[in-house]
SEKOLLUM-244589 format. One record per atom (N, C-alpha, C): x, y, z; residue in one letter; residue number from 1. Coordinates in steps of 0.2 Angstrom, whole numbers, plus 5000, padded with zeros to 4 digits. Example, Ala and Ser with C-alpha at 12.3 -4.5 7.8 and 13.67 -1.06 7.14 Angstrom:
BEGIN
{u 5066, v 4972, w 5039, rest A, nr 1} .
{u 5062, v 4978, w 5039, rest A, nr 1} .
{u 5066, v 4984, w 5039, rest A, nr 1} .
{u 5064, v 4989, w 5035, rest S, nr 2} .
{u 5068, v 4995, w 5036, rest S, nr 2} .
{u 5064, v 5000, w 5039, rest S, nr 2} .
END
This chain:
BEGIN
{u 4771, v 4948, w 4684, rest E, nr 1} .
{u 4774, v 4949, w 4688, rest E, nr 1} .
{u 4774, v 4952, w 4696, rest E, nr 1} .
{u 4777, v 4950, w 4700, rest P, nr 2} .
{u 4774, v 4953, w 4707, rest P, nr 2} .
{u 4776, v 4960, w 4708, rest P, nr 2} .
{u 4772, v 4962, w 4712, rest S, nr 3} .
{u 4775, v 4969, w 4714, rest S, nr 3} .
{u 4776, v 4970, w 4721, rest S, nr 3} .
{u 4781, v 4974, w 4724, rest Y, nr 4} .
{u 4784, v 4973, w 4731, rest Y, nr 4} .
{u 4783, v 4979, w 4733, rest Y, nr 4} .
{u 4783, v 4980, w 4739, rest I, nr 5} .
{u 4783, v 4985, w 4744, rest I, nr 5} .
{u 4788, v 4991, w 4743, rest I, nr 5} .
{u 4786, v 4997, w 4740, rest E, nr 6} .
{u 4791, v 5002, w 4739, rest E, nr 6} .
{u 4792, v 5006, w 4745, rest E, nr 6} .
{u 4798, v 5008, w 4746, rest D, nr 7} .
{u 4798, v 5014, w 4751, rest D, nr 7} .
{u 4796, v 5010, w 4759, rest D, nr 7} .
{u 4798, v 5005, w 4760, rest A, nr 8} .
{u 4795, v 5002, w 4766, rest A, nr 8} .
{u 4797, v 5005, w 4773, rest A, nr 8} .
{u 4802, v 5008, w 4772, rest D, nr 9} .
{u 4805, v 5013, w 4779, rest D, nr 9} .
{u 4799, v 5018, w 4780, rest D, nr 9} .
{u 4798, v 5021, w 4774, rest I, nr 10} .
{u 4792, v 5025, w 4774, rest I, nr 10} .
{u 4785, v 5022, w 4778, rest I, nr 10} .
{u 4784, v 5018, w 4776, rest I, nr 11} .
{u 4779, v 5015, w 4778, rest I, nr 11} .
{u 4778, v 5012, w 4785, rest I, nr 11} .
{u 4785, v 5010, w 4787, rest K, nr 12} .
{u 4785, v 5007, w 4793, rest K, nr 12} .
{u 4784, v 5014, w 4798, rest K, nr 12} .
{u 4789, v 5019, w 4796, rest N, nr 13} .
{u 4788, v 5025, w 4800, rest N, nr 13} .
{u 4782, v 5028, w 4801, rest N, nr 13} .
{u 4778, v 5028, w 4797, rest K, nr 14} .
{u 4770, v 5029, w 4796, rest K, nr 14} .
{u 4766, v 5027, w 4802, rest K, nr 14} .
{u 4769, v 5019, w 4802, rest I, nr 15} .
{u 4763, v 5015, w 4806, rest I, nr 15} .
{u 4768, v 5018, w 4815, rest I, nr 15} .
{u 4774, v 5018, w 4815, rest K, nr 16} .
{u 4775, v 5021, w 4820, rest K, nr 16} .
{u 4772, v 5028, w 4823, rest K, nr 16} .
{u 4770, v 5032, w 4819, rest D, nr 17} .
{u 4768, v 5039, w 4820, rest D, nr 17} .
{u 4761, v 5038, w 4822, rest D, nr 17} .
{u 4758, v 5033, w 4819, rest I, nr 18} .
{u 4752, v 5033, w 4820, rest I, nr 18} .
{u 4750, v 5030, w 4827, rest I, nr 18} .
{u 4754, v 5025, w 4829, rest M, nr 19} .
{u 4754, v 5023, w 4836, rest M, nr 19} .
{u 4757, v 5028, w 4841, rest M, nr 19} .
{u 4759, v 5031, w 4839, rest W, nr 20} .
{u 4764, v 5037, w 4844, rest W, nr 20} .
{u 4758, v 5042, w 4845, rest W, nr 20} .
{u 4755, v 5046, w 4839, rest N, nr 21} .
{u 4749, v 5050, w 4839, rest N, nr 21} .
{u 4743, v 5048, w 4841, rest N, nr 21} .
{u 4741, v 5043, w 4841, rest Y, nr 22} .
{u 4733, v 5040, w 4841, rest Y, nr 22} .
{u 4734, v 5035, w 4846, rest Y, nr 22} .
{u 4739, v 5032, w 4848, rest A, nr 23} .
{u 4738, v 5027, w 4854, rest A, nr 23} .
{u 4743, v 5027, w 4858, rest A, nr 23} .
{u 4745, v 5035, w 4859, rest G, nr 24} .
{u 4751, v 5034, w 4863, rest G, nr 24} .
{u 4750, v 5035, w 4871, rest G, nr 24} .
{u 4753, v 5037, w 4875, rest I, nr 25} .
{u 4752, v 5038, w 4882, rest I, nr 25} .
{u 4744, v 5040, w 4884, rest I, nr 25} .
{u 4742, v 5047, w 4880, rest L, nr 26} .
{u 4735, v 5048, w 4882, rest L, nr 26} .
{u 4732, v 5046, w 4876, rest L, nr 26} .
{u 4726, v 5042, w 4877, rest R, nr 27} .
{u 4722, v 5040, w 4873, rest R, nr 27} .
{u 4715, v 5042, w 4875, rest R, nr 27} .
{u 4711, v 5043, w 4869, rest N, nr 28} .
{u 4704, v 5044, w 4870, rest N, nr 28} .
{u 4700, v 5039, w 4864, rest N, nr 28} .
{u 4694, v 5039, w 4863, rest E, nr 29} .
{u 4690, v 5035, w 4860, rest E, nr 29} .
{u 4692, v 5037, w 4852, rest E, nr 29} .
{u 4690, v 5044, w 4851, rest A, nr 30} .
{u 4692, v 5048, w 4846, rest A, nr 30} .
{u 4698, v 5046, w 4842, rest A, nr 30} .
{u 4703, v 5047, w 4846, rest L, nr 31} .
{u 4710, v 5046, w 4844, rest L, nr 31} .
{u 4713, v 5038, w 4841, rest L, nr 31} .
{u 4709, v 5034, w 4844, rest L, nr 32} .
{u 4710, v 5028, w 4844, rest L, nr 32} .
{u 4706, v 5026, w 4837, rest L, nr 32} .
{u 4702, v 5029, w 4836, rest R, nr 33} .
{u 4696, v 5027, w 4830, rest R, nr 33} .
{u 4701, v 5029, w 4825, rest R, nr 33} .
{u 4704, v 5036, w 4824, rest K, nr 34} .
{u 4708, v 5039, w 4820, rest K, nr 34} .
{u 4712, v 5035, w 4818, rest K, nr 34} .
{u 4717, v 5033, w 4823, rest G, nr 35} .
{u 4722, v 5028, w 4821, rest G, nr 35} .
{u 4721, v 5021, w 4818, rest G, nr 35} .
{u 4714, v 5018, w 4820, rest L, nr 36} .
{u 4712, v 5012, w 4816, rest L, nr 36} .
{u 4711, v 5015, w 4810, rest L, nr 36} .
{u 4707, v 5019, w 4808, rest F, nr 37} .
{u 4706, v 5022, w 4801, rest F, nr 37} .
{u 4713, v 5022, w 4797, rest F, nr 37} .
{u 4717, v 5026, w 4800, rest E, nr 38} .
{u 4723, v 5026, w 4797, rest E, nr 38} .
{u 4728, v 5021, w 4795, rest E, nr 38} .
{u 4728, v 5015, w 4799, rest L, nr 39} .
{u 4731, v 5009, w 4799, rest L, nr 39} .
{u 4727, v 5004, w 4792, rest L, nr 39} .
{u 4719, v 5006, w 4794, rest E, nr 40} .
{u 4715, v 5002, w 4787, rest E, nr 40} .
{u 4716, v 5006, w 4779, rest E, nr 40} .
{u 4720, v 5013, w 4781, rest E, nr 41} .
{u 4721, v 5014, w 4774, rest E, nr 41} .
{u 4729, v 5012, w 4772, rest E, nr 41} .
{u 4733, v 5012, w 4775, rest I, nr 42} .
{u 4739, v 5008, w 4774, rest I, nr 42} .
{u 4738, v 5000, w 4772, rest I, nr 42} .
{u 4735, v 4996, w 4774, rest K, nr 43} .
{u 4733, v 4991, w 4773, rest K, nr 43} .
{u 4730, v 4992, w 4767, rest K, nr 43} .
{u 4726, v 4996, w 4765, rest K, nr 44} .
{u 4723, v 4996, w 4759, rest K, nr 44} .
{u 4729, v 4998, w 4753, rest K, nr 44} .
{u 4733, v 5002, w 4756, rest L, nr 45} .
{u 4738, v 5004, w 4751, rest L, nr 45} .
{u 4743, v 4998, w 4749, rest L, nr 45} .
{u 4746, v 4995, w 4752, rest I, nr 46} .
{u 4749, v 4988, w 4751, rest I, nr 46} .
{u 4747, v 4983, w 4749, rest I, nr 46} .
{u 4740, v 4981, w 4751, rest E, nr 47} .
{u 4735, v 4976, w 4750, rest E, nr 47} .
{u 4737, v 4970, w 4742, rest E, nr 47} .
{u 4739, v 4975, w 4738, rest N, nr 48} .
{u 4740, v 4971, w 4732, rest N, nr 48} .
{u 4748, v 4973, w 4729, rest N, nr 48} .
{u 4751, v 4976, w 4734, rest K, nr 49} .
{u 4758, v 4977, w 4732, rest K, nr 49} .
{u 4762, v 4973, w 4737, rest K, nr 49} .
{u 4761, v 4968, w 4741, rest T, nr 50} .
{u 4764, v 4965, w 4747, rest T, nr 50} .
{u 4765, v 4957, w 4742, rest T, nr 50} .
{u 4773, v 4957, w 4743, rest V, nr 51} .
{u 4774, v 4951, w 4741, rest V, nr 51} .
{u 4778, v 4948, w 4746, rest V, nr 51} .
{u 4777, v 4942, w 4751, rest F, nr 52} .
{u 4780, v 4940, w 4755, rest F, nr 52} .
{u 4787, v 4935, w 4755, rest F, nr 52} .
{u 4791, v 4939, w 4751, rest S, nr 53} .
{u 4798, v 4938, w 4750, rest S, nr 53} .
{u 4805, v 4940, w 4752, rest S, nr 53} .
{u 4803, v 4946, w 4756, rest D, nr 54} .
{u 4808, v 4951, w 4759, rest D, nr 54} .
{u 4806, v 4951, w 4765, rest D, nr 54} .
{u 4811, v 4953, w 4771, rest F, nr 55} .
{u 4810, v 4955, w 4778, rest F, nr 55} .
{u 4804, v 4961, w 4779, rest F, nr 55} .
{u 4805, v 4966, w 4774, rest N, nr 56} .
{u 4802, v 4972, w 4774, rest N, nr 56} .
{u 4795, v 4970, w 4774, rest N, nr 56} .
{u 4792, v 4965, w 4770, rest S, nr 57} .
{u 4785, v 4964, w 4769, rest S, nr 57} .
{u 4782, v 4961, w 4775, rest S, nr 57} .
{u 4786, v 4954, w 4777, rest Y, nr 58} .
{u 4784, v 4952, w 4784, rest Y, nr 58} .
{u 4784, v 4957, w 4790, rest Y, nr 58} .
{u 4789, v 4961, w 4789, rest E, nr 59} .
{u 4790, v 4967, w 4797, rest E, nr 59} .
{u 4783, v 4973, w 4795, rest E, nr 59} .
{u 4782, v 4974, w 4790, rest I, nr 60} .
{u 4775, v 4979, w 4790, rest I, nr 60} .
{u 4769, v 4974, w 4792, rest I, nr 60} .
{u 4767, v 4969, w 4788, rest R, nr 61} .
{u 4761, v 4965, w 4790, rest R, nr 61} .
{u 4761, v 4964, w 4798, rest R, nr 61} .
{u 4767, v 4963, w 4801, rest N, nr 62} .
{u 4768, v 4960, w 4808, rest N, nr 62} .
{u 4765, v 4968, w 4812, rest N, nr 62} .
{u 4768, v 4972, w 4810, rest M, nr 63} .
{u 4768, v 4978, w 4813, rest M, nr 63} .
{u 4762, v 4981, w 4813, rest M, nr 63} .
{u 4758, v 4981, w 4808, rest L, nr 64} .
{u 4749, v 4983, w 4807, rest L, nr 64} .
{u 4745, v 4977, w 4811, rest L, nr 64} .
{u 4748, v 4972, w 4811, rest T, nr 65} .
{u 4745, v 4968, w 4815, rest T, nr 65} .
{u 4744, v 4969, w 4822, rest T, nr 65} .
{u 4751, v 4970, w 4826, rest V, nr 66} .
{u 4752, v 4971, w 4833, rest V, nr 66} .
{u 4747, v 4979, w 4834, rest V, nr 66} .
{u 4748, v 4984, w 4830, rest A, nr 67} .
{u 4745, v 4991, w 4829, rest A, nr 67} .
{u 4739, v 4989, w 4831, rest A, nr 67} .
{u 4736, v 4985, w 4826, rest E, nr 68} .
{u 4728, v 4984, w 4825, rest E, nr 68} .
{u 4725, v 4980, w 4834, rest E, nr 68} .
{u 4729, v 4975, w 4836, rest I, nr 69} .
{u 4727, v 4973, w 4842, rest I, nr 69} .
{u 4728, v 4978, w 4848, rest I, nr 69} .
{u 4735, v 4982, w 4848, rest V, nr 70} .
{u 4735, v 4986, w 4852, rest V, nr 70} .
{u 4728, v 4992, w 4853, rest V, nr 70} .
{u 4726, v 4994, w 4847, rest I, nr 71} .
{u 4722, v 5000, w 4847, rest I, nr 71} .
{u 4716, v 4997, w 4848, rest I, nr 71} .
{u 4713, v 4991, w 4846, rest N, nr 72} .
{u 4708, v 4988, w 4847, rest N, nr 72} .
{u 4706, v 4986, w 4856, rest N, nr 72} .
{u 4712, v 4983, w 4859, rest S, nr 73} .
{u 4711, v 4982, w 4864, rest S, nr 73} .
{u 4709, v 4988, w 4870, rest S, nr 73} .
{u 4714, v 4994, w 4867, rest A, nr 74} .
{u 4714, v 5001, w 4870, rest A, nr 74} .
{u 4706, v 5003, w 4869, rest A, nr 74} .
{u 4703, v 5002, w 4865, rest L, nr 75} .
{u 4697, v 5003, w 4862, rest L, nr 75} .
{u 4690, v 5001, w 4869, rest L, nr 75} .
{u 4692, v 4993, w 4869, rest E, nr 76} .
{u 4688, v 4989, w 4873, rest E, nr 76} .
{u 4689, v 4991, w 4882, rest E, nr 76} .
{u 4695, v 4993, w 4883, rest R, nr 77} .
{u 4696, v 4995, w 4889, rest R, nr 77} .
{u 4695, v 5002, w 4890, rest R, nr 77} .
{u 4690, v 5002, w 4894, rest K, nr 78} .
{u 4686, v 5011, w 4895, rest K, nr 78} .
{u 4689, v 5014, w 4900, rest K, nr 78} .
{u 4692, v 5009, w 4905, rest E, nr 79} .
{u 4694, v 5013, w 4912, rest E, nr 79} .
{u 4703, v 5013, w 4910, rest E, nr 79} .
{u 4705, v 5019, w 4914, rest S, nr 80} .
{u 4713, v 5019, w 4913, rest S, nr 80} .
{u 4715, v 5014, w 4918, rest S, nr 80} .
{u 4723, v 5011, w 4917, rest I, nr 81} .
{u 4724, v 5007, w 4922, rest I, nr 81} .
{u 4733, v 5006, w 4918, rest I, nr 81} .
{u 4736, v 5007, w 4924, rest G, nr 82} .
{u 4744, v 5006, w 4922, rest G, nr 82} .
{u 4746, v 5011, w 4917, rest G, nr 82} .
{u 4750, v 5009, w 4913, rest A, nr 83} .
{u 4751, v 5014, w 4905, rest A, nr 83} .
{u 4746, v 5016, w 4903, rest A, nr 83} .
{u 4741, v 5012, w 4903, rest H, nr 84} .
{u 4734, v 5014, w 4897, rest H, nr 84} .
{u 4731, v 5019, w 4901, rest H, nr 84} .
{u 4731, v 5025, w 4899, rest F, nr 85} .
{u 4728, v 5031, w 4903, rest F, nr 85} .
{u 4722, v 5034, w 4897, rest F, nr 85} .
{u 4716, v 5032, w 4899, rest R, nr 86} .
{u 4711, v 5036, w 4894, rest R, nr 86} .
{u 4710, v 5041, w 4898, rest R, nr 86} .
{u 4711, v 5048, w 4894, rest T, nr 87} .
{u 4708, v 5055, w 4893, rest T, nr 87} .
{u 4699, v 5055, w 4895, rest T, nr 87} .
{u 4696, v 5050, w 4892, rest D, nr 88} .
{u 4689, v 5051, w 4893, rest D, nr 88} .
{u 4687, v 5045, w 4897, rest D, nr 88} .
{u 4692, v 5043, w 4899, rest A, nr 89} .
{u 4688, v 5037, w 4905, rest A, nr 89} .
{u 4685, v 5039, w 4912, rest A, nr 89} .
{u 4680, v 5035, w 4914, rest C, nr 90} .
{u 4675, v 5037, w 4918, rest C, nr 90} .
{u 4681, v 5033, w 4924, rest C, nr 90} .
{u 4678, v 5033, w 4930, rest T, nr 91} .
{u 4680, v 5031, w 4936, rest T, nr 91} .
{u 4682, v 5024, w 4936, rest T, nr 91} .
{u 4688, v 5021, w 4939, rest K, nr 92} .
{u 4690, v 5015, w 4938, rest K, nr 92} .
{u 4685, v 5007, w 4940, rest K, nr 92} .
{u 4685, v 5005, w 4939, rest N, nr 93} .
{u 4680, v 4999, w 4942, rest N, nr 93} .
{u 4685, v 4992, w 4942, rest N, nr 93} .
{u 4687, v 4992, w 4948, rest E, nr 94} .
{u 4691, v 4987, w 4951, rest E, nr 94} .
{u 4689, v 4980, w 4950, rest E, nr 94} .
{u 4683, v 4978, w 4951, rest E, nr 95} .
{u 4679, v 4972, w 4950, rest E, nr 95} .
{u 4679, v 4970, w 4942, rest E, nr 95} .
{u 4680, v 4975, w 4939, rest Q, nr 96} .
{u 4679, v 4973, w 4930, rest Q, nr 96} .
{u 4686, v 4973, w 4929, rest Q, nr 96} .
{u 4692, v 4976, w 4930, rest I, nr 97} .
{u 4699, v 4976, w 4929, rest I, nr 97} .
{u 4701, v 4969, w 4931, rest I, nr 97} .
{u 4699, v 4967, w 4937, rest E, nr 98} .
{u 4703, v 4960, w 4940, rest E, nr 98} .
{u 4698, v 4954, w 4934, rest E, nr 98} .
{u 4693, v 4954, w 4932, rest N, nr 99} .
{u 4690, v 4950, w 4928, rest N, nr 99} .
{u 4690, v 4950, w 4923, rest N, nr 99} .
{u 4693, v 4954, w 4919, rest K, nr 100} .
{u 4693, v 4955, w 4912, rest K, nr 100} .
{u 4699, v 4950, w 4909, rest K, nr 100} .
{u 4698, v 4947, w 4904, rest G, nr 101} .
{u 4704, v 4943, w 4901, rest G, nr 101} .
{u 4703, v 4945, w 4893, rest G, nr 101} .
{u 4708, v 4941, w 4890, rest I, nr 102} .
{u 4710, v 4942, w 4883, rest I, nr 102} .
{u 4710, v 4936, w 4879, rest I, nr 102} .
{u 4707, v 4936, w 4873, rest V, nr 103} .
{u 4708, v 4929, w 4869, rest V, nr 103} .
{u 4709, v 4932, w 4863, rest V, nr 103} .
{u 4715, v 4930, w 4859, rest E, nr 104} .
{u 4716, v 4932, w 4852, rest E, nr 104} .
{u 4716, v 4926, w 4848, rest E, nr 104} .
{u 4713, v 4929, w 4842, rest N, nr 105} .
{u 4712, v 4925, w 4835, rest N, nr 105} .
{u 4713, v 4928, w 4829, rest N, nr 105} .
{u 4719, v 4925, w 4828, rest E, nr 106} .
{u 4722, v 4928, w 4822, rest E, nr 106} .
{u 4724, v 4935, w 4824, rest E, nr 106} .
{u 4721, v 4941, w 4821, rest I, nr 107} .
{u 4720, v 4949, w 4824, rest I, nr 107} .
{u 4716, v 4951, w 4826, rest I, nr 107} .
{u 4711, v 4947, w 4827, rest S, nr 108} .
{u 4705, v 4951, w 4830, rest S, nr 108} .
{u 4707, v 4949, w 4838, rest S, nr 108} .
{u 4704, v 4953, w 4842, rest V, nr 109} .
{u 4704, v 4953, w 4849, rest V, nr 109} .
{u 4697, v 4953, w 4852, rest V, nr 109} .
{u 4696, v 4947, w 4857, rest K, nr 110} .
{u 4690, v 4946, w 4860, rest K, nr 110} .
{u 4690, v 4946, w 4868, rest K, nr 110} .
{u 4686, v 4952, w 4870, rest W, nr 111} .
{u 4685, v 4952, w 4877, rest W, nr 111} .
{u 4681, v 4947, w 4880, rest W, nr 111} .
{u 4682, v 4944, w 4886, rest F, nr 112} .
{u 4678, v 4941, w 4890, rest F, nr 112} .
{u 4678, v 4942, w 4898, rest F, nr 112} .
{u 4672, v 4941, w 4902, rest Y, nr 113} .
{u 4672, v 4942, w 4909, rest Y, nr 113} .
{u 4671, v 4936, w 4912, rest Y, nr 113} .
{u 4676, v 4934, w 4916, rest S, nr 114} .
{u 4675, v 4927, w 4919, rest S, nr 114} .
{u 4670, v 4928, w 4925, rest S, nr 114} .
END
């Protein structure tokens, strides 16, 4: 018998809270890593309980995917730029910023320099 995600709204709100608390306006490596850890805990929690037959199941998976991409991207970008502000950042490296690109492969994010 399939097992469905219970309390989907609670899980969605938890993901939102993680992103606000650990990957919000002011970011640093320690907070970002804590956020990734908490996202992994949610993934483990729902791993065997998710049946992709309802909207909430898909939405939670999508939210987790986007959250992981955002946090991994923020961890890779060591300097502050635009709305991404690292409290543990060194000075801005303009050349590095201009040449940095992104390539997505499913949920992993790869950085490259052109």
